[in-house]
N, C-alpha and C positions, 0 to 999 in steps of 0.2 A: 360311546357307550358307558362312560364310567362320568362321572360328576365332574364339571374343569375349577372348583373351588371346593378342596378342607374345611375342615372345624373350622367355627366363624364363634363368635365368646356369647357369655347368654347372656350380655344386655346391648349385643347386636342387633339391631333389626333382622324380622327377613318376614317376607309375604309371598302368602298362597296365591300363584298366579293366575295360575289355568290349572283342569283337569281336565284326562285322555279317556276313553277307553277303549279296548282292544279286542272281539270276537275270535276267536279262531276256532279253526275247522272242526276240531275237535271238543271244540264247545267248553276251552277253557274263557275264561274270561278275565283281562285283566285290566288295573286303574293304573293310571299315572300322573302322578300330583307338579306338577314346579313350580317354583320359587323363586323369589329375583336373586336370591340370594345362590343362582344356577347350580343347587341342592335338588335335583329330582327323589321322589319318592314309589315304590309299586309297589302294590297290593291287588289282591284276586278276588272274586265272590262266586258265591252260588254259579254252576255250570249246565245243571237244568233248563234253567229260566236264562239264559244268557245276555242275550239280546235286553230282556225287559231289565235285568242288573246290571249294564252298561249305561242302559238311557234312564235311570234312576239314579245313579254316583252322575252322571254330566247334572243333572236339578240339582245334586249338594250346587252347586258353583255357587247361586242365587248368594247363599251363606258364608260360601267355607272362604273363596277368594278374595284378597286383601285381607286375612285373618291372617299371625301369628302361629304356624301348626304348632308350632311344638307344646298349649295345654291338650295335651291330644284326647285328658277323660273329661276337659271340661269341652270339647269338642263332640264326641262322642254322648256326649248329655244330650248337647242343644242338637243334632240330629235325629236322636230318639225321641229324646221327651220334647221335638218341637212341630213334630205334627201330631196330627187329632188321633190317628189311625198309628199302632207301636206293635213293634215285632210281625211276626211270618216271617215265613224262608227266606223273600227274595228282601222287604225291606229290613230285615237284620241284615243280609248281605249285602245288602248297599252299603251301612254302616260296615261291614267288618272288611270289607274290603278298604274303605278309606282311612278307617282305624291302623290297619298295615303299612300303607301308604303314611300316612303321620308319622307313626314311631319308626321306619323307615328316614324319613325328615328327621325327626331327632335324635337320632342314633348318628345319622352321617354330620349335624350339629354340629358334636359335641366329641365326635371322632371314635367312637364302640357304639361295642354290637349293643342291641337293643336290654337284653337280659344284665347288662350291666348296668344298665335303669333303670332296672324292679327290682334290684338286690342282689343279685345274679353273680359269680356263677355258683350255683349247688351240686352241681358236676361237673362231672369234665370231658365224659361221653356220655352219647345218648343209643338207648339201645333202640335197636330198629329192626321189623320183619318184612320179610317181600318174599324175593329169589332164595331156595336154599344151597347157595353148593358153594365151594371152594373160591371158582369166582368170587361170588358177590360175596363172601364173607361173613354171610346172613345169619346165623344160627334159631331162627324162629317164623314161621307162617299161617299163613293164615287158608281154607280150602270152607267149602260150600258141602252142602253132608251130601256127596257124590251115589251120582246112583243113575240109570240107565235113565233120568227122567229128572227132571224137578220134584221139589217133594209140594205140591199146593195140595194134595186131595185134606177135605175135615179131617179125616181115619185113612192112616195110610193102612197097607197088608202085611203082613208080615212076609211075602218073602222082598218087598221094597226095602222094608227095615233092618233085615236080612245082607240085604244089596251093598246098603249103605254101611252098614258095620265092618263086613270085609272086605269092603275100600278103607273106611278108615281104618282099619288093622293092617291091613300090607303095609302104609304108607307109616304107623303108629313102628311094625317093624322094618320095616326099609331106613328108617331115618332114626330108629333108637330113641330112648329115652335122655339123651342130650341133645335133642330139639322140640325146642315147642310148639303145637301146632296149635292154631287155635279153629274154632268152628263157624262160619260165620250164615248165618238162618238168613239174616237179609228182608228179614220182616218179611217173610214171606212163606211160611207154614204156619199152619192152620192150629190153637191154645192144644185138641187132644192129639194129633200129629208130632208139634214138639215136643210132648212131654212121653213117647212114645218114644223120638228120637234119644232124648233128653237119657231118657236110665241104661237105651242102650247101649249107647258109646262111652257112657261111663268108663266102664270096665276099665280105659284103652287109653285113658286119663289125657283127653284135652287138656289144651292151658285154659280154655273160656269161652265159653257158649255166647255167642255174635250175636244181636238183636234175633233172641229168641222169638216174636211176635212183634207186630208193631207196637208201636211204643204211646198208642192212642190209650190206649186202656192199662195204664200202669198195675192197676187191681190183679189184671190176671198175670202177667209177667212178675207179681210179686211172688200168685199162688204157685207159680212155677219153680220161682228163686228160692222159694222153701223146701223141697219139692227132690232138690240134687245141690253134692256137694259141691257143687264142680261152678264156680265164678260166672253168673251174668255179665255182657256188657253190652250196654246201649248209648244212645248218645248222636250216630250224625244226621238223625234230620231229627232235632232236639234241639232248639235256638235259645240259647238265654240267661242269665243265672235262677228267671224263674220258671226255665222251662224242666231246669232240673231236680228242684227244690225238693219235686211228689217223689219224682226214683230214689231222691237219698230219703226220705223223712219214710217211705214204706221201703226201703231197701231191696227193690226193686231190682237192681243191677247193684254190682261187687266196683263195674270197673263203668268209667265215665269215659266213651269217646265221643265228645265237642267235635266239628267240623271248624277251625280257625278262617274259615270261608265262608260261614252265616251263620255260627252261632257268637257273631259278637265282635270278632275278631283276637288278637292281643289282648287289648284290656279288658273284655269281658270273661275270657279264659283263665285266666287268671286267678280271676274274684272265683266262678266254677271253680278251679282248683282249692281253692282257703275253705271253698262251701264243703266242697268234696275230702278233703282233708277233714272235717270235721264228725266225719264218719267215719276215717281211716280206708274209703278210697283212693287209688290209684288213677290218674288219668294214663289215658291211650290214645291219643287223637289224632283222627277220623282224617282219612285223603286220600282222594279218588284226582287231585287236581296237578298244580304242575309245581315252578322252581318255587317262586313268593308264600305259595302254599302248607309246603317243608320249610323251609325257610324261617317263617312264621315261626309253625310248631315248635324247631330245635329250638327258638328265643323260649320260648313257653317253659318245654324242661331244663331249660338252661338258667329259671328262676320258680321254678318250683320246688317242694321237697317231696311231695308227692304223685312220680313222675310213674309208669312203668314201660311202655318202649311206643315205638313213634313208627305208621302203619306204612309203607314204601318209603321208608327208610333208605332205600337201598339205591334208589332212582341218581342218573345224574343228570338229566334234563340239559344232554349237551347239545341238544337241538335249540336255546334257550339260552344262557348264559355264556360269559365272554369268559367264564373262569369255573372251573369244576369246584363245584364242593368236597369239603375232603372226605380223602375215601375212608369208606368201611373196613374193619378190624374187627376181628372177631368178633363179630355181632354188634357192633357199637362204632357207631357216626361221632368222629372228635366236635366239640360246638367251635360255630362258625367264629371267625375272630375279628373279622372286617368289619365296621363300622354298618349300623344301624342293621337291617337284613343279612347283612353279613353275604349278598348277593349283587352280582352287576346280570342283568338286561342286557343284552346281544340285540339292538332293538333294530337291526335286520334282520339277521333272522328270528325275531319275534312277525316282521313284518310279512313273513315269506310262507311267514302259518298263518293269517290272516282269512277271513274268509267265514260264508255262509255255516252254523253249524248241525251237527247233525241232527237229525230228528231221530225220537223216543217213543215211542207207541206202545201199546197197552198189545199180552201179550193171553193167551187163548188155552184151556183145558182141550184138547186134542181129544176125548171121548164125547164130546159134550159141547163144546162152543161155545164152552162159561166166561168168563175173566176171568183170569186168578192175576196173586202178584207177580211182579220182575223178581 
């Protein structure tokens, strides 16, 4: 379950010997990179196209096997720029998972967490959001614009808007001002309806509005941003520094939410954070995935100055880890102190969950049968 060999010297030779991938029944997809020093590294990739990512990562073996794993940024550039077609969620997810695993190996080689290799720590503990309760110790959360149905009409009725507001107000009254509550529109709300909801919810102090509309048209998002004082957040469907450039330049969002499993891995999130810092914007990394996703995101939190909060930072992932992560206290999780990503994957537990991923399907408007965003 753990690497049999401890840290190695900076001048000692080490080579990549193998790349393996594992697709889980819940669609999480993992990559494992092995070395001749007995040190292994783990990463995660995009879950929506799990089988494509798993197959694509294996193709990188032709380049990476036989190489020293420690020049991680060099390998990121080689994998990204070595192909004629660059970017896209699947190709960048492949780079992300491999990048994570290489940083995991490098940290283990030197016996330190990744954030220490990247100039950290910049903080001792990481604000997290997820399930708010005394049990979890979490004091921040995120909800959708809740009603009897999802918001998918181009223009919603006053009845629908009032119901969304009533439910959010009840949530705010229940938790009080000491709990931050974000509203995730999931890119599934049309711009006119989004603006209706944005203005109606303002009096109840949302923490932020996430994916207020699809990020495909940045100008539309920027227009809505100018019409509300509540911060807009986006980034879970955007990848690499080039994808976030226009959002920052047009001030379409204040909070960036890159996903470490397909925005470019640890290497690229650190660069995106630097871009964002120049615009006084923080990062709140997206995370619907597993333990490598969270552990790698915590490494980013530990090495950048402009960090806001970590999504699903309250997850323990006991079904996959040999040892639990440090516990959340007062809304914060301590930075991992172990080498690399700071976690150990229990491969026996992992193999019990390997299987065909669950399918994703379209959703439809029950009134007329038209396709809607899910």
